[in-house]
C-alpha positions as CSV (number, residue, x, y, z in Angstrom):
1,M,105.6,106.2,107.3
2,P,109.2,107.4,107.7
3,L,108.2,110.9,106.8
4,L,105.1,111.2,108.8
5,P,106.8,112.3,112.1
6,Y,108.4,115.3,110.3
7,L,104.9,116.7,109.6
8,F,104.5,117.0,113.4
9,G,107.9,118.4,114.1
10,A,109.4,115.1,115.4
11,G,112.9,114.1,114.4
12,L,114.9,111.2,113.2
13,A,114.6,109.0,116.3
14,V,110.8,109.1,116.2
15,S,110.8,108.3,112.5
16,V,113.1,105.3,113.0
17,A,110.9,104.1,115.9
18,M,107.7,104.4,114.0
19,T,109.1,102.7,110.9
20,G,110.4,99.9,113.1
21,V,107.0,99.3,114.6
22,V,105.5,99.2,111.1
23,F,108.1,96.8,109.9
24,F,107.5,94.5,112.9
25,A,103.7,94.7,112.4
26,I,104.0,93.8,108.7
27,G,106.3,90.8,109.5
28,S,103.9,89.7,112.3
29,A,101.0,89.8,109.8
30,K,103.1,87.9,107.3
31,S,103.3,85.0,109.8
32,R,99.7,84.1,109.0
33,W,100.9,82.7,105.6
34,S,104.2,81.2,106.8
35,L,105.2,78.5,109.3
36,A,107.3,80.8,111.4
37,P,105.9,82.2,114.8
38,W,104.6,85.8,114.7
39,W,107.5,87.2,116.7
40,R,110.2,85.6,114.6
41,S,108.5,86.7,111.4
42,G,108.2,90.2,112.8
43,A,111.8,90.3,114.0
44,E,113.0,89.1,110.6
45,T,111.1,91.7,108.7
46,L,112.2,94.4,111.2
47,A,115.9,93.4,110.8
48,I,115.7,93.3,107.0
49,G,113.8,96.6,106.8
50,L,116.1,98.5,109.2
51,A,119.2,97.1,107.4
52,A,117.9,98.3,104.1
53,A,117.0,101.7,105.5
54,G,120.4,102.0,107.1
55,L,122.1,101.1,103.9
56,A,120.1,103.7,102.0
57,Y,120.9,106.3,104.6
58,G,124.6,105.4,104.4
59,I,124.7,105.6,100.6
60,G,122.9,109.0,100.7
61,W,125.4,110.3,103.3
62,A,128.4,109.0,101.3
63,L,127.1,110.6,98.1
64,K,126.6,113.9,99.9
65,Q,130.3,113.8,101.0
66,V,131.4,113.2,97.4
67,V,129.0,115.5,95.6
68,G,128.4,118.1,98.3
69,E,125.2,120.1,98.9
70,V,123.1,120.6,95.8
71,G,121.2,123.9,95.7
72,V,117.5,123.5,96.2
């Protein structure tokens, strides 16, 4: 899902928004098997997913600063 917007020329903001919607939807669906309300389960999954994505982005950015651009 995060790469789908780039196929249509959209940028990072659209990718983050679409991924956030998917995280929330997955969390909401997860509430069917848990005792938490749908909105709390969705918000929890959204927060965990966006934190993981932000951490991965930050690590990639830091590695780029240390290693530099690698020729493609």
